[in-house]
C-alpha positions in Angstrom: 19.6 11.2 1.2 18.3 12.3 4.6 16.8 9.8 7.1 13.0 9.9 7.2 10.7 9.1 10.1 8.3 6.1 9.9 5.4 8.6 9.5 7.1 10.2 6.5 7.7 6.8 4.9 4.0 5.9 5.4 3.0 9.1 3.7 5.2 8.3 0.8 3.7 4.8 0.5 0.2 6.1 0.7 0.9 8.7 -2.0 2.3 6.0 -4.3 -0.8 3.9 -3.7 -3.1 6.8 -4.2 -1.5 7.6 -7.5 -1.7 4.0 -8.6 -5.5 3.9 -8.2 -8.3 4.8 -6.0 -10.8 2.0 -6.8 -8.8 -0.5 -4.8 -5.7 -2.5 -5.6 -4.9 -6.2 -5.3 -1.6 -7.3 -3.8 0.1 -7.7 -7.1 -0.9 -4.2 -8.2 0.4 -2.7 -4.9 3.7 -4.6 -5.3 4.1 -3.2 -8.8 3.2 0.4 -7.6 5.7 0.3 -4.8 8.6 -1.7 -6.3 8.0 -1.8 -10.0 9.0 -5.1 -11.7 11.9 -5.4 -9.4 12.9 -8.4 -7.4 11.7 -7.1 -4.0 10.1 -9.6 -1.8 6.3 -9.8 -1.8 6.5 -10.6 1.9 7.9 -7.0 2.3 4.8 -5.7 0.6 2.5 -7.7 2.8 4.4 -6.4 5.9 3.9 -2.8 4.7 0.2 -3.4 4.1 -0.3 -5.0 7.5 1.4 -2.1 9.3 -0.7 0.4 7.4 -3.9 -1.6 8.0 -3.1 -1.8 11.8 -2.6 2.0 11.9 -6.0 2.5 10.2 -4.6 3.8 6.9 -5.9 0.9 4.8 -8.9 -1.4 4.9 -9.5 -4.6 3.0 -12.6 -4.8 0.8 -13.9 -7.8 -1.0 -14.3 -7.0 -4.7 -15.4 -9.0 -7.8 -11.8 -10.1 -8.4 -11.0 -10.9 -4.8 -9.5 -8.9 -2.0 -8.7 -5.3 -2.6 -6.9 -2.8 -0.4 -8.5 0.7 -0.1 -7.1 3.8 1.5 -9.4 4.9 4.3 -10.9 8.4 3.9 -8.9 11.1 5.6 -5.5 9.5 5.1 
């Protein structure tokens, strides 16, 4: 498998999130979309989300069921 740049990895993550749902996902839904039911650490998911949020790819929205992460338009 070839090495990918950080930008390519971010695009892969955004595509996975986009396929999982566009209405906004909570942290558990994002974890399942990225890692399935595996034993990956939830802190890894939070780190990915914080990096994408700091780069302007995601925003946090308050929904009826709590916080939801939404992909910003144009990303």
